[in-house]
PDB file of N, CA, C and O in Angstrom:
ATOM      1  N   MET A   1    -184.948 175.048  70.851  1.00  0.00           N
ATOM      2  CA  MET A   1    -184.408 173.752  70.331  1.00  0.00           C
ATOM      3  C   MET A   1    -183.439 174.688  69.594  1.00  0.00           C
ATOM      4  O   MET A   1    -183.930 175.583  68.907  1.00  0.00           O
ATOM      5  N   PRO A   2    -182.086 174.556  69.677  1.00  0.00           N
ATOM      6  CA  PRO A   2    -181.082 175.132  68.947  1.00  0.00           C
ATOM      7  C   PRO A   2    -181.071 174.273  67.771  1.00  0.00           C
ATOM      8  O   PRO A   2    -181.343 173.077  67.674  1.00  0.00           O
ATOM      9  N   TYR A   3    -180.617 175.321  66.691  1.00  0.00           N
ATOM     10  CA  TYR A   3    -180.757 174.743  65.122  1.00  0.00           C
ATOM     11  C   TYR A   3    -178.972 174.704  64.826  1.00  0.00           C
ATOM     12  O   TYR A   3    -178.338 175.746  64.992  1.00  0.00           O
ATOM     13  N   SER A   4    -178.284 173.468  64.398  1.00  0.00           N
ATOM     14  CA  SER A   4    -176.958 173.734  63.888  1.00  0.00           C
ATOM     15  C   SER A   4    -176.994 174.483  62.235  1.00  0.00           C
ATOM     16  O   SER A   4    -177.739 174.143  61.316  1.00  0.00           O
ATOM     17  N   ILE A   5    -176.347 175.166  62.220  1.00  0.00           N
ATOM     18  CA  ILE A   5    -176.266 175.960  60.797  1.00  0.00           C
ATOM     19  C   ILE A   5    -174.861 176.022  60.090  1.00  0.00           C
ATOM     20  O   ILE A   5    -173.840 175.794  60.740  1.00  0.00           O
ATOM     21  N   ILE A   6    -174.825 176.306  58.871  1.00  0.00           N
ATOM     22  CA  ILE A   6    -173.493 177.132  58.221  1.00  0.00           C
ATOM     23  C   ILE A   6    -174.085 178.495  57.738  1.00  0.00           C
ATOM     24  O   ILE A   6    -175.157 178.680  57.162  1.00  0.00           O
ATOM     25  N   LEU A   7    -173.390 179.163  58.008  1.00  0.00           N
ATOM     26  CA  LEU A   7    -173.912 180.876  57.345  1.00  0.00           C
ATOM     27  C   LEU A   7    -172.843 181.281  56.702  1.00  0.00           C
ATOM     28  O   LEU A   7    -171.756 181.421  57.263  1.00  0.00           O
ATOM     29  N   HIS A   8    -173.063 181.524  55.374  1.00  0.00           N
ATOM     30  CA  HIS A   8    -172.422 181.818  53.990  1.00  0.00           C
ATOM     31  C   HIS A   8    -172.350 183.351  54.435  1.00  0.00           C
ATOM     32  O   HIS A   8    -173.369 183.925  54.819  1.00  0.00           O
ATOM     33  N   ILE A   9    -171.400 183.845  54.386  1.00  0.00           N
ATOM     34  CA  ILE A   9    -170.946 185.489  54.664  1.00  0.00           C
ATOM     35  C   ILE A   9    -170.633 185.908  53.307  1.00  0.00           C
ATOM     36  O   ILE A   9    -170.130 185.004  52.641  1.00  0.00           O
ATOM     37  N   ALA A  10    -170.754 186.790  52.828  1.00  0.00           N
ATOM     38  CA  ALA A  10    -170.293 187.342  51.732  1.00  0.00           C
ATOM     39  C   ALA A  10    -168.993 187.805  51.571  1.00  0.00           C
ATOM     40  O   ALA A  10    -168.704 188.892  52.073  1.00  0.00           O
ATOM     41  N   GLY A  11    -167.952 187.014  50.806  1.00  0.00           N
ATOM     42  CA  GLY A  11    -166.591 187.503  50.865  1.00  0.00           C
ATOM     43  C   GLY A  11    -165.822 186.869  52.155  1.00  0.00           C
ATOM     44  O   GLY A  11    -164.710 187.286  52.478  1.00  0.00           O
ATOM     45  N   GLU A  12    -166.488 185.833  52.871  1.00  0.00           N
ATOM     46  CA  GLU A  12    -165.617 185.338  53.702  1.00  0.00           C
ATOM     47  C   GLU A  12    -165.951 183.807  53.907  1.00  0.00           C
ATOM     48  O   GLU A  12    -166.966 183.386  53.351  1.00  0.00           O
ATOM     49  N   THR A  13    -165.199 182.959  54.643  1.00  0.00           N
ATOM     50  CA  THR A  13    -165.114 181.570  54.770  1.00  0.00           C
ATOM     51  C   THR A  13    -166.820 181.275  55.291  1.00  0.00           C
ATOM     52  O   THR A  13    -167.600 182.199  55.520  1.00  0.00           O
ATOM     53  N   SER A  14    -167.117 180.065  55.393  1.00  0.00           N
ATOM     54  CA  SER A  14    -168.339 180.088  56.003  1.00  0.00           C
ATOM     55  C   SER A  14    -168.266 179.793  57.385  1.00  0.00           C
ATOM     56  O   SER A  14    -167.122 179.646  57.817  1.00  0.00           O
ATOM     57  N   VAL A  15    -169.125 179.679  58.122  1.00  0.00           N
ATOM     58  CA  VAL A  15    -169.271 179.526  59.605  1.00  0.00           C
ATOM     59  C   VAL A  15    -170.248 178.833  60.058  1.00  0.00           C
ATOM     60  O   VAL A  15    -171.462 179.036  60.067  1.00  0.00           O
ATOM     61  N   ALA A  16    -169.549 177.923  60.466  1.00  0.00           N
ATOM     62  CA  ALA A  16    -170.818 176.641  61.361  1.00  0.00           C
ATOM     63  C   ALA A  16    -170.750 177.675  62.807  1.00  0.00           C
ATOM     64  O   ALA A  16    -170.114 178.633  63.248  1.00  0.00           O
ATOM     65  N   GLY A  17    -172.208 176.475  63.288  1.00  0.00           N
ATOM     66  CA  GLY A  17    -172.118 177.334  64.426  1.00  0.00           C
ATOM     67  C   GLY A  17    -174.087 176.917  64.909  1.00  0.00           C
ATOM     68  O   GLY A  17    -174.742 176.363  64.026  1.00  0.00           O
ATOM     69  N   GLU A  18    -174.661 177.177  66.008  1.00  0.00           N
ATOM     70  CA  GLU A  18    -175.911 177.018  66.498  1.00  0.00           C
ATOM     71  C   GLU A  18    -176.642 178.356  66.597  1.00  0.00           C
ATOM     72  O   GLU A  18    -175.949 179.369  66.690  1.00  0.00           O
ATOM     73  N   ILE A  19    -177.784 178.448  66.587  1.00  0.00           N
ATOM     74  CA  ILE A  19    -178.768 179.588  66.651  1.00  0.00           C
ATOM     75  C   ILE A  19    -179.702 178.794  67.416  1.00  0.00           C
ATOM     76  O   ILE A  19    -179.964 177.594  67.334  1.00  0.00           O
ATOM     77  N   GLU A  20    -180.367 180.125  68.535  1.00  0.00           N
ATOM     78  CA  GLU A  20    -181.858 179.375  68.894  1.00  0.00           C
ATOM     79  C   GLU A  20    -182.764 179.236  68.346  1.00  0.00           C
ATOM     80  O   GLU A  20    -183.587 178.346  68.554  1.00  0.00           O
ATOM     81  N   ASP A  21    -182.849 180.480  67.134  1.00  0.00           N
ATOM     82  CA  ASP A  21    -184.318 180.455  66.649  1.00  0.00           C
ATOM     83  C   ASP A  21    -183.885 180.475  65.218  1.00  0.00           C
ATOM     84  O   ASP A  21    -182.706 180.633  64.902  1.00  0.00           O
ATOM     85  N   LEU A  22    -184.921 180.301  64.297  1.00  0.00           N
ATOM     86  CA  LEU A  22    -184.396 180.749  62.644  1.00  0.00           C
ATOM     87  C   LEU A  22    -185.243 181.882  62.688  1.00  0.00           C
ATOM     88  O   LEU A  22    -186.337 182.131  63.196  1.00  0.00           O
ATOM     89  N   PRO A  23    -183.987 182.807  61.653  1.00  0.00           N
ATOM     90  CA  PRO A  23    -184.474 184.323  61.552  1.00  0.00           C
ATOM     91  C   PRO A  23    -185.916 184.454  60.923  1.00  0.00           C
ATOM     92  O   PRO A  23    -186.457 183.665  60.149  1.00  0.00           O
ATOM     93  N   LYS A  24    -186.364 185.516  61.384  1.00  0.00           N
ATOM     94  CA  LYS A  24    -187.639 185.849  60.718  1.00  0.00           C
ATOM     95  C   LYS A  24    -187.668 186.661  59.638  1.00  0.00           C
ATOM     96  O   LYS A  24    -186.523 187.062  59.431  1.00  0.00           O
ATOM     97  N   PRO A  25    -188.532 187.146  58.756  1.00  0.00           N
ATOM     98  CA  PRO A  25    -188.342 188.295  57.765  1.00  0.00           C
ATOM     99  C   PRO A  25    -188.087 189.112  58.498  1.00  0.00           C
ATOM    100  O   PRO A  25    -187.385 189.946  57.925  1.00  0.00           O
ATOM    101  N   THR A  26    -188.265 189.357  59.484  1.00  0.00           N
ATOM    102  CA  THR A  26    -188.224 191.094  60.055  1.00  0.00           C
ATOM    103  C   THR A  26    -187.029 191.390  60.769  1.00  0.00           C
ATOM    104  O   THR A  26    -186.617 192.514  61.054  1.00  0.00           O
ATOM    105  N   ASP A  27    -186.412 190.099  61.081  1.00  0.00           N
ATOM    106  CA  ASP A  27    -185.139 190.639  61.512  1.00  0.00           C
ATOM    107  C   ASP A  27    -184.097 191.009  60.553  1.00  0.00           C
ATOM    108  O   ASP A  27    -183.976 190.629  59.389  1.00  0.00           O
ATOM    109  N   THR A  28    -183.303 191.880  61.284  1.00  0.00           N
ATOM    110  CA  THR A  28    -181.827 192.214  60.612  1.00  0.00           C
ATOM    111  C   THR A  28    -180.486 191.831  61.249  1.00  0.00           C
ATOM    112  O   THR A  28    -179.405 192.285  60.872  1.00  0.00           O
ATOM    113  N   ILE A  29    -180.660 190.922  62.285  1.00  0.00           N
ATOM    114  CA  ILE A  29    -179.578 190.590  62.545  1.00  0.00           C
ATOM    115  C   ILE A  29    -179.810 188.928  62.815  1.00  0.00           C
ATOM    116  O   ILE A  29    -180.984 188.614  63.008  1.00  0.00           O
ATOM    117  N   ILE A  30    -178.837 187.867  62.846  1.00  0.00           N
ATOM    118  CA  ILE A  30    -178.563 186.984  63.088  1.00  0.00           C
ATOM    119  C   ILE A  30    -177.739 186.852  64.415  1.00  0.00           C
ATOM    120  O   ILE A  30    -176.981 187.801  64.617  1.00  0.00           O
ATOM    121  N   VAL A  31    -177.741 185.666  65.538  1.00  0.00           N
ATOM    122  CA  VAL A  31    -176.938 185.869  66.549  1.00  0.00           C
ATOM    123  C   VAL A  31    -176.522 184.087  66.417  1.00  0.00           C
ATOM    124  O   VAL A  31    -177.429 183.259  66.508  1.00  0.00           O
ATOM    125  N   VAL A  32    -175.192 183.689  66.216  1.00  0.00           N
ATOM    126  CA  VAL A  32    -174.775 182.800  65.995  1.00  0.00           C
ATOM    127  C   VAL A  32    -173.823 182.317  67.560  1.00  0.00           C
ATOM    128  O   VAL A  32    -173.019 183.095  68.074  1.00  0.00           O
ATOM    129  N   LEU A  33    -174.072 181.134  68.038  1.00  0.00           N
ATOM    130  CA  LEU A  33    -173.463 180.871  68.998  1.00  0.00           C
ATOM    131  C   LEU A  33    -172.589 179.713  68.716  1.00  0.00           C
ATOM    132  O   LEU A  33    -173.008 178.803  68.000  1.00  0.00           O
ATOM    133  N   HIS A  34    -171.031 179.674  69.391  1.00  0.00           N
ATOM    134  CA  HIS A  34    -170.046 179.222  69.120  1.00  0.00           C
ATOM    135  C   HIS A  34    -169.549 179.048  67.309  1.00  0.00           C
ATOM    136  O   HIS A  34    -169.604 178.051  66.589  1.00  0.00           O
ATOM    137  N   PRO A  35    -169.106 180.361  67.025  1.00  0.00           N
ATOM    138  CA  PRO A  35    -168.971 180.239  65.565  1.00  0.00           C
ATOM    139  C   PRO A  35    -167.626 179.514  65.382  1.00  0.00           C
ATOM    140  O   PRO A  35    -166.673 179.678  66.144  1.00  0.00           O
ATOM    141  N   ARG A  36    -167.622 178.736  64.358  1.00  0.00           N
ATOM    142  CA  ARG A  36    -166.186 178.038  63.851  1.00  0.00           C
ATOM    143  C   ARG A  36    -166.205 177.921  62.328  1.00  0.00           C
ATOM    144  O   ARG A  36    -167.117 178.372  61.636  1.00  0.00           O
ATOM    145  N   GLN A  37    -165.165 177.303  61.873  1.00  0.00           N
ATOM    146  CA  GLN A  37    -164.996 177.154  60.399  1.00  0.00           C
ATOM    147  C   GLN A  37    -165.458 175.786  60.217  1.00  0.00           C
ATOM    148  O   GLN A  37    -165.091 175.086  61.160  1.00  0.00           O
ATOM    149  N   LYS A  38    -166.109 175.175  59.372  1.00  0.00           N
ATOM    150  CA  LYS A  38    -167.090 173.630  58.903  1.00  0.00           C
ATOM    151  C   LYS A  38    -166.176 173.009  59.348  1.00  0.00           C
ATOM    152  O   LYS A  38    -166.684 172.132  60.047  1.00  0.00           O
ATOM    153  N   ASP A  39    -164.788 172.897  59.379  1.00  0.00           N
ATOM    154  CA  ASP A  39    -163.750 171.639  60.052  1.00  0.00           C
ATOM    155  C   ASP A  39    -163.886 171.663  61.370  1.00  0.00           C
ATOM    156  O   ASP A  39    -163.550 170.590  61.873  1.00  0.00           O
ATOM    157  N   GLY A  40    -164.301 172.585  62.246  1.00  0.00           N
ATOM    158  CA  GLY A  40    -164.146 172.673  63.502  1.00  0.00           C
ATOM    159  C   GLY A  40    -162.882 173.537  63.908  1.00  0.00           C
ATOM    160  O   GLY A  40    -162.622 173.436  65.107  1.00  0.00           O
ATOM    161  N   LYS A  41    -162.022 174.376  63.176  1.00  0.00           N
ATOM    162  CA  LYS A  41    -160.916 175.129  63.599  1.00  0.00           C
ATOM    163  C   LYS A  41    -161.707 176.624  63.823  1.00  0.00           C
ATOM    164  O   LYS A  41    -162.806 176.893  63.338  1.00  0.00           O
ATOM    165  N   ASP A  42    -160.778 177.651  64.786  1.00  0.00           N
ATOM    166  CA  ASP A  42    -161.101 178.821  64.992  1.00  0.00           C
ATOM    167  C   ASP A  42    -161.475 179.634  63.591  1.00  0.00           C
ATOM    168  O   ASP A  42    -161.199 179.150  62.493  1.00  0.00           O
ATOM    169  N   LEU A  43    -162.080 180.813  63.732  1.00  0.00           N
ATOM    170  CA  LEU A  43    -162.334 181.524  62.437  1.00  0.00           C
ATOM    171  C   LEU A  43    -160.774 182.555  62.860  1.00  0.00           C
ATOM    172  O   LEU A  43    -160.286 182.733  63.976  1.00  0.00           O
ATOM    173  N   HIS A  44    -160.418 182.953  61.855  1.00  0.00           N
ATOM    174  CA  HIS A  44    -158.912 184.190  61.987  1.00  0.00           C
ATOM    175  C   HIS A  44    -159.377 185.380  62.597  1.00  0.00           C
ATOM    176  O   HIS A  44    -158.731 185.928  63.490  1.00  0.00           O
ATOM    177  N   TYR A  45    -160.712 185.921  62.073  1.00  0.00           N
ATOM    178  CA  TYR A  45    -160.838 187.285  62.245  1.00  0.00           C
ATOM    179  C   TYR A  45    -161.716 187.254  63.829  1.00  0.00           C
ATOM    180  O   TYR A  45    -161.809 188.380  64.317  1.00  0.00           O
ATOM    181  N   ILE A  46    -162.235 186.336  64.510  1.00  0.00           N
ATOM    182  CA  ILE A  46    -162.457 186.367  65.597  1.00  0.00           C
ATOM    183  C   ILE A  46    -161.771 185.457  66.820  1.00  0.00           C
ATOM    184  O   ILE A  46    -161.242 184.346  66.798  1.00  0.00           O
ATOM    185  N   ASP A  47    -161.980 186.293  67.757  1.00  0.00           N
ATOM    186  CA  ASP A  47    -161.072 185.644  69.039  1.00  0.00           C
ATOM    187  C   ASP A  47    -161.452 184.343  69.490  1.00  0.00           C
ATOM    188  O   ASP A  47    -162.579 183.918  69.234  1.00  0.00           O
ATOM    189  N   GLN A  48    -160.406 183.494  70.304  1.00  0.00           N
ATOM    190  CA  GLN A  48    -160.903 182.458  70.458  1.00  0.00           C
ATOM    191  C   GLN A  48    -161.782 182.109  71.440  1.00  0.00           C
ATOM    192  O   GLN A  48    -162.304 181.000  71.549  1.00  0.00           O
ATOM    193  N   ASN A  49    -161.987 183.258  72.318  1.00  0.00           N
ATOM    194  CA  ASN A  49    -162.655 182.941  73.495  1.00  0.00           C
ATOM    195  C   ASN A  49    -164.243 183.513  73.168  1.00  0.00           C
ATOM    196  O   ASN A  49    -164.984 183.765  74.118  1.00  0.00           O
ATOM    197  N   VAL A  50    -164.497 183.613  72.395  1.00  0.00           N
ATOM    198  CA  VAL A  50    -165.900 184.553  71.909  1.00  0.00           C
ATOM    199  C   VAL A  50    -166.944 183.024  71.627  1.00  0.00           C
ATOM    200  O   VAL A  50    -166.745 181.972  71.019  1.00  0.00           O
ATOM    201  N   VAL A  51    -167.771 183.427  72.197  1.00  0.00           N
ATOM    202  CA  VAL A  51    -168.886 182.357  72.325  1.00  0.00           C
ATOM    203  C   VAL A  51    -170.329 182.673  71.248  1.00  0.00           C
ATOM    204  O   VAL A  51    -170.895 181.788  70.606  1.00  0.00           O
ATOM    205  N   LYS A  52    -170.701 184.058  71.256  1.00  0.00           N
ATOM    206  CA  LYS A  52    -171.721 184.403  70.272  1.00  0.00           C
ATOM    207  C   LYS A  52    -171.031 185.848  69.687  1.00  0.00           C
ATOM    208  O   LYS A  52    -170.295 186.730  70.130  1.00  0.00           O
ATOM    209  N   VAL A  53    -171.666 185.563  68.537  1.00  0.00           N
ATOM    210  CA  VAL A  53    -171.330 186.332  67.297  1.00  0.00           C
ATOM    211  C   VAL A  53    -172.837 187.037  66.808  1.00  0.00           C
ATOM    212  O   VAL A  53    -173.849 186.336  66.792  1.00  0.00           O
ATOM    213  N   ILE A  54    -172.874 188.427  66.429  1.00  0.00           N
ATOM    214  CA  ILE A  54    -173.954 189.024  65.942  1.00  0.00           C
ATOM    215  C   ILE A  54    -173.550 189.339  64.813  1.00  0.00           C
ATOM    216  O   ILE A  54    -172.772 190.293  64.812  1.00  0.00           O
ATOM    217  N   TRP A  55    -173.913 188.652  63.319  1.00  0.00           N
ATOM    218  CA  TRP A  55    -173.944 189.058  62.239  1.00  0.00           C
ATOM    219  C   TRP A  55    -174.946 190.073  61.595  1.00  0.00           C
ATOM    220  O   TRP A  55    -176.108 189.673  61.678  1.00  0.00           O
ATOM    221  N   PRO A  56    -174.805 191.219  61.006  1.00  0.00           N
ATOM    222  CA  PRO A  56    -176.024 191.752  60.031  1.00  0.00           C
ATOM    223  C   PRO A  56    -176.573 190.868  58.768  1.00  0.00           C
ATOM    224  O   PRO A  56    -175.794 190.493  57.892  1.00  0.00           O
ATOM    225  N   LEU A  57    -177.794 190.601  58.741  1.00  0.00           N
ATOM    226  CA  LEU A  57    -178.394 189.728  57.517  1.00  0.00           C
ATOM    227  C   LEU A  57    -177.975 190.509  56.593  1.00  0.00           C
ATOM    228  O   LEU A  57    -177.714 189.726  55.679  1.00  0.00           O
ATOM    229  N   THR A  58    -177.757 191.468  56.263  1.00  0.00           N
ATOM    230  CA  THR A  58    -177.206 191.876  54.984  1.00  0.00           C
ATOM    231  C   THR A  58    -175.951 191.455  54.422  1.00  0.00           C
ATOM    232  O   THR A  58    -175.774 191.523  53.206  1.00  0.00           O
ATOM    233  N   LYS A  59    -174.995 190.992  55.265  1.00  0.00           N
ATOM    234  CA  LYS A  59    -174.058 190.515  55.057  1.00  0.00           C
ATOM    235  C   LYS A  59    -173.916 189.051  54.733  1.00  0.00           C
ATOM    236  O   LYS A  59    -172.885 188.456  54.421  1.00  0.00           O
ATOM    237  N   VAL A  60    -175.271 188.525  54.876  1.00  0.00           N
ATOM    238  CA  VAL A  60    -175.266 186.831  54.567  1.00  0.00           C
ATOM    239  C   VAL A  60    -175.952 186.290  53.535  1.00  0.00           C
ATOM    240  O   VAL A  60    -177.178 186.190  53.568  1.00  0.00           O
ATOM    241  N   SER A  61    -175.304 185.935  52.637  1.00  0.00           N
ATOM    242  CA  SER A  61    -175.600 185.039  51.377  1.00  0.00           C
ATOM    243  C   SER A  61    -176.878 184.089  51.718  1.00  0.00           C
ATOM    244  O   SER A  61    -178.015 184.478  51.450  1.00  0.00           O
ATOM    245  N   PHE A  62    -176.690 183.114  52.184  1.00  0.00           N
ATOM    246  CA  PHE A  62    -177.648 182.140  52.420  1.00  0.00           C
ATOM    247  C   PHE A  62    -177.447 181.528  53.949  1.00  0.00           C
ATOM    248  O   PHE A  62    -176.452 181.881  54.582  1.00  0.00           O
ATOM    249  N   ILE A  63    -178.319 180.685  54.487  1.00  0.00           N
ATOM    250  CA  ILE A  63    -178.028 180.123  55.679  1.00  0.00           C
ATOM    251  C   ILE A  63    -178.448 178.540  55.151  1.00  0.00           C
ATOM    252  O   ILE A  63    -179.419 178.253  54.450  1.00  0.00           O
ATOM    253  N   GLU A  64    -177.204 177.417  55.819  1.00  0.00           N
ATOM    254  CA  GLU A  64    -177.557 176.190  55.719  1.00  0.00           C
ATOM    255  C   GLU A  64    -178.211 175.635  56.911  1.00  0.00           C
ATOM    256  O   GLU A  64    -177.635 176.072  57.907  1.00  0.00           O
ATOM    257  N   ILE A  65    -179.320 174.737  57.259  1.00  0.00           N
ATOM    258  CA  ILE A  65    -180.029 174.344  58.407  1.00  0.00           C
ATOM    259  C   ILE A  65    -179.234 172.866  58.348  1.00  0.00           C
ATOM    260  O   ILE A  65    -179.393 172.262  57.288  1.00  0.00           O
ATOM    261  N   LEU A  66    -178.438 172.243  59.311  1.00  0.00           N
ATOM    262  CA  LEU A  66    -178.401 170.965  59.223  1.00  0.00           C
ATOM    263  C   LEU A  66    -179.185 170.280  60.063  1.00  0.00           C
ATOM    264  O   LEU A  66    -179.734 170.797  61.036  1.00  0.00           O
ATOM    265  N   GLU A  67    -179.295 168.975  59.712  1.00  0.00           N
ATOM    266  CA  GLU A  67    -179.755 167.735  60.869  1.00  0.00           C
ATOM    267  C   GLU A  67    -179.550 167.946  62.091  1.00  0.00           C
ATOM    268  O   GLU A  67    -178.485 168.544  62.244  1.00  0.00           O
ATOM    269  N   SER A  68    -180.243 167.665  63.330  1.00  0.00           N
ATOM    270  CA  SER A  68    -179.875 167.571  64.700  1.00  0.00           C
ATOM    271  C   SER A  68    -179.730 165.976  64.604  1.00  0.00           C
ATOM    272  O   SER A  68    -180.201 165.249  63.729  1.00  0.00           O
ATOM    273  N   ALA A  69    -179.037 165.648  65.612  1.00  0.00           N
ATOM    274  CA  ALA A  69    -178.563 164.282  65.891  1.00  0.00           C
ATOM    275  C   ALA A  69    -179.566 163.611  66.083  1.00  0.00           C
ATOM    276  O   ALA A  69    -179.618 162.496  65.562  1.00  0.00           O
ATOM    277  N   GLU A  70    -180.997 164.238  67.139  1.00  0.00           N
ATOM    278  CA  GLU A  70    -182.144 163.593  67.045  1.00  0.00           C
ATOM    279  C   GLU A  70    -182.486 163.295  65.887  1.00  0.00           C
ATOM    280  O   GLU A  70    -182.648 162.076  65.830  1.00  0.00           O
ATOM    281  N   GLU A  71    -182.738 163.935  64.636  1.00  0.00           N
ATOM    282  CA  GLU A  71    -183.325 163.241  63.589  1.00  0.00           C
ATOM    283  C   GLU A  71    -182.623 162.537  63.053  1.00  0.00           C
ATOM    284  O   GLU A  71    -183.220 161.655  62.437  1.00  0.00           O
ATOM    285  N   GLU A  72    -181.015 162.490  62.961  1.00  0.00           N
ATOM    286  CA  GLU A  72    -180.002 161.154  62.301  1.00  0.00           C
ATOM    287  C   GLU A  72    -180.599 159.721  63.152  1.00  0.00           C
ATOM    288  O   GLU A  72    -180.385 158.587  62.722  1.00  0.00           O
ATOM    289  N   LYS A  73    -181.226 159.947  64.181  1.00  0.00           N
ATOM    290  CA  LYS A  73    -181.576 158.994  64.602  1.00  0.00           C
ATOM    291  C   LYS A  73    -182.778 158.236  64.441  1.00  0.00           C
ATOM    292  O   LYS A  73    -183.094 157.315  65.195  1.00  0.00           O
ATOM    293  N   ILE A  74    -183.555 158.685  63.302  1.00  0.00           N
ATOM    294  CA  ILE A  74    -184.490 158.219  63.094  1.00  0.00           C
ATOM    295  C   ILE A  74    -184.651 157.652  61.940  1.00  0.00           C
ATOM    296  O   ILE A  74    -184.259 158.147  60.883  1.00  0.00           O
ATOM    297  N   ILE A  75    -185.356 156.360  62.072  1.00  0.00           N
ATOM    298  CA  ILE A  75    -185.346 155.456  60.885  1.00  0.00           C
ATOM    299  C   ILE A  75    -186.449 155.887  60.145  1.00  0.00           C
ATOM    300  O   ILE A  75    -187.503 156.211  60.691  1.00  0.00           O
ATOM    301  N   GLY A  76    -186.225 155.920  58.601  1.00  0.00           N
ATOM    302  CA  GLY A  76    -187.295 156.202  57.669  1.00  0.00           C
ATOM    303  C   GLY A  76    -187.575 155.327  57.210  1.00  0.00           C
ATOM    304  O   GLY A  76    -188.756 155.585  56.978  1.00  0.00           O
ATOM    305  N   PHE A  77    -187.356 154.022  56.710  1.00  0.00           N
ATOM    306  CA  PHE A  77    -187.276 152.873  56.264  1.00  0.00           C
ATOM    307  C   PHE A  77    -186.859 151.565  56.546  1.00  0.00           C
ATOM    308  O   PHE A  77    -185.716 151.153  56.350  1.00  0.00           O
ATOM    309  N   VAL A  78    -187.900 150.835  57.063  1.00  0.00           N
ATOM    310  CA  VAL A  78    -187.115 149.559  57.580  1.00  0.00           C
ATOM    311  C   VAL A  78    -187.905 148.335  56.418  1.00  0.00           C
ATOM    312  O   VAL A  78    -189.034 148.480  55.950  1.00  0.00           O
ATOM    313  N   ARG A  79    -187.085 147.297  56.170  1.00  0.00           N
ATOM    314  CA  ARG A  79    -187.530 146.200  55.315  1.00  0.00           C
ATOM    315  C   ARG A  79    -187.483 145.223  56.108  1.00  0.00           C
ATOM    316  O   ARG A  79    -186.515 144.995  56.833  1.00  0.00           O
ATOM    317  N   GLU A  80    -188.696 144.419  56.055  1.00  0.00           N
ATOM    318  CA  GLU A  80    -188.848 143.365  57.223  1.00  0.00           C
ATOM    319  C   GLU A  80    -188.699 142.018  56.563  1.00  0.00           C
ATOM    320  O   GLU A  80    -188.773 140.989  57.235  1.00  0.00           O
TER     321      GLU A  80
END
Protein backbone atom coordinates (compact mmCIF):
# COMPACT_ATOMS: atom_id res chain seq x y z
CA MET A 1 0.00 0.00 0.00
CA PRO A 2 1.64 3.26 -1.05
CA TYR A 3 1.73 6.10 1.44
CA SER A 4 1.21 9.76 0.47
CA ILE A 5 3.84 11.88 2.18
CA ILE A 6 5.30 15.33 2.48
CA LEU A 7 9.08 15.17 2.70
CA HIS A 8 10.82 18.08 4.39
CA ILE A 9 14.37 18.42 3.07
CA ALA A 10 16.84 20.74 4.79
CA GLY A 11 17.27 23.96 2.79
CA GLU A 12 14.71 23.04 0.09
CA THR A 13 10.98 23.34 -0.46
CA SER A 14 8.78 20.52 0.83
CA VAL A 15 8.21 17.62 -1.54
CA ALA A 16 4.92 15.76 -1.90
CA GLY A 17 4.92 12.24 -3.27
CA GLU A 18 4.25 8.59 -2.57
CA ILE A 19 6.40 5.87 -1.02
CA GLU A 20 5.87 2.11 -1.11
CA ASP A 21 7.00 1.43 2.47
CA LEU A 22 7.77 3.53 5.51
CA PRO A 23 11.50 3.91 6.16
CA LYS A 24 13.02 1.51 8.67
CA PRO A 25 15.55 2.60 11.31
CA THR A 26 18.32 0.91 9.29
CA ASP A 27 17.48 2.64 5.97
CA THR A 28 19.84 5.28 4.60
CA ILE A 29 17.72 6.39 1.61
CA ILE A 30 14.08 7.09 0.81
CA VAL A 31 12.56 6.48 -2.63
CA VAL A 32 9.80 8.93 -3.54
CA LEU A 33 7.46 8.31 -6.47
CA HIS A 34 6.02 11.23 -8.48
CA PRO A 35 7.83 14.02 -6.58
CA ARG A 36 6.17 17.44 -6.78
CA GLN A 37 5.54 20.56 -4.72
CA LYS A 38 2.70 20.44 -2.20
CA ASP A 39 0.52 22.44 -4.61
CA GLY A 40 1.15 19.90 -7.41
CA LYS A 41 3.62 22.00 -9.43
CA ASP A 42 6.92 20.60 -10.70
CA LEU A 43 10.04 20.96 -8.58
CA HIS A 44 12.45 23.41 -10.23
CA TYR A 45 15.51 21.22 -9.59
CA ILE A 46 14.03 17.95 -10.95
CA ASP A 47 13.33 17.23 -14.62
CA GLN A 48 9.59 17.11 -15.39
CA ASN A 49 9.78 13.53 -16.76
CA VAL A 50 11.18 12.04 -13.53
CA VAL A 51 8.86 9.58 -11.77
CA LYS A 52 11.15 8.34 -8.98
CA VAL A 53 13.78 10.11 -6.85
CA ILE A 54 16.11 8.70 -4.20
CA TRP A 55 17.07 11.03 -1.34
CA PRO A 56 19.57 10.26 1.43
CA LEU A 57 17.82 10.32 4.80
CA THR A 58 20.63 12.51 6.16
CA LYS A 59 19.11 15.41 4.14
CA VAL A 60 15.56 14.82 5.44
CA SER A 61 14.37 16.85 8.43
CA PHE A 62 11.09 14.96 8.88
CA ILE A 63 8.36 13.14 6.97
CA GLU A 64 4.62 13.79 7.18
CA ILE A 65 2.36 10.84 6.36
CA LEU A 66 -1.00 11.89 4.90
CA GLU A 67 -4.33 10.11 5.14
CA SER A 68 -5.19 7.86 2.25
CA ALA A 69 -8.43 8.31 0.33
CA GLU A 70 -9.72 5.08 1.91
CA GLU A 71 -9.14 6.40 5.43
CA GLU A 72 -10.95 9.65 4.63
CA LYS A 73 -14.11 7.68 3.75
CA ILE A 74 -14.29 5.99 7.17
CA ILE A 75 -16.95 7.57 9.35
CA GLY A 76 -15.70 7.91 12.91
CA PHE A 77 -18.84 9.11 14.69
CA VAL A 78 -22.47 8.75 13.75
CA ARG A 79 -25.25 10.37 15.72
CA GLU A 80 -28.66 8.74 15.46
